[in-house]
N, C-alpha and C positions, 0 to 999 in steps of 0.2 A: 504494500500500500504506500502511495506517495505522500500521504498526509498533506497534499496540496503544495508540495515544495516546488520552488522555482530554481532552475539551474541555469547558470550563465556559461555560455560557450565562448572560448577564447579563439581568436582568429590566427594566433601565432603558433608555429611549430615549437615543440619542446624536445630536449635531449636529457636522458638520464645517464649520468656518467660516474665513474670512479676516478678520483683524482690522485695524483702523486702528492707527496709531502711538500713538494716545491710549488704546487699550483697556487695561484692567487685568484680566487674567484671574485667577481664583482658582486658583492653582496648588497650593493645599493640598487641594483637593477630590480624592478618590480617582478614578482612571481619567480623568485629565486629561492630554492629550498636547499639547505646545507645541513648535513649530519656527519658527525665524526664519532666513530666507535673505536674500540681497541684494535679492530681488524681492518677498518677502511674509512675513507672519506668519500661520502657520496654527495652529489650535486644534481639537482633537477633545475633546469633554467631554460630560457628561450635559446633555441639552437644558435642564434646569432651571437650569443654571449658565452659560449663554451670556452674556457681557458685552454691554452695550448698544451698544458701539462696534464694530460689525461692518460690513465692506464687502460681504460675501456670506456666505450660510449655506445649508447643505443639511441639513434636518431629516430624521427618519425612519429613522435607522440603528439597527440592533441589533448587539450584539457577542457574541463568544465568544473565549476564549483557550485556549491549550494549557496544561494543568495541569502544574505542576512547573517546574523550572529547566532550560533547554536549554543544553547545553554548546556552545560555539562550534565545536567540531569536527563537530557533527552537520550533515549535508548533506541538503537537499531536503525538510525538514519543511514549510515554508511552501509550497513548490512542490507537494507532494503534495496539500495541502488546496486550494490554488487551482486545481489541475488538476481535481480532483473537482467543484468548484463550477463552473468554466468549462465542463466537459463537460455540465453540467446547465443551462447558460444563466444562471448566477448571477454577477453582477459583485461584486467585493469592493473594499474599501479596507482596507489592512493597515498596522499600526503595529508595529514591533519595538522591544522594550526590551532592557535588559541581560539580563533573565531569560527572557523568553518573547516570543511573538508574539500580537497581538490582530488578529482578523479581523472586519471590519464588513460587514454585508450590509443591503440595504434591508429594512425591516419586512415588506412583503408577501412577500418571498422567503425569510424565515426558516424557515417550515415545510418548504419544499422543500430548503433548505440542510441542515437537520437530517436529513431523510430521506435525502438523497444521501450525507451523511457517515456516517450509521449503516450504510447499505448497503455503504459502502466499508470498514467495520470500525472506525470511530472510535466511542468511547463518549462520549455527550453527557449532561451533567447540569447542574443548577442549583446 
């Protein structure tokens, strides 16, 4: 169930990459997601902003996010979206922020993702 959620589609391509220790990502660029663990440094950013020092990269992602600020007490929002997409054979890469969730799908699957989510009651817009 969509619970009447509105999803914003982004017009720019994204890249998911693993950085070297020497990489200097531009964290001031909007829609840039950075994570560092004991095993890796990951970056999701607009493809045009990928730093030169990457160990691996996966281009061709498109994104949408849940409009508005999600309260931490809400349960199953991302699960509902991922279930609709999984039921339609669409894999995702998700990033959660303090305010909302961002869902990434591969470019060729974006039209099918939009169609499936709209059929499930989600409102999609740019």
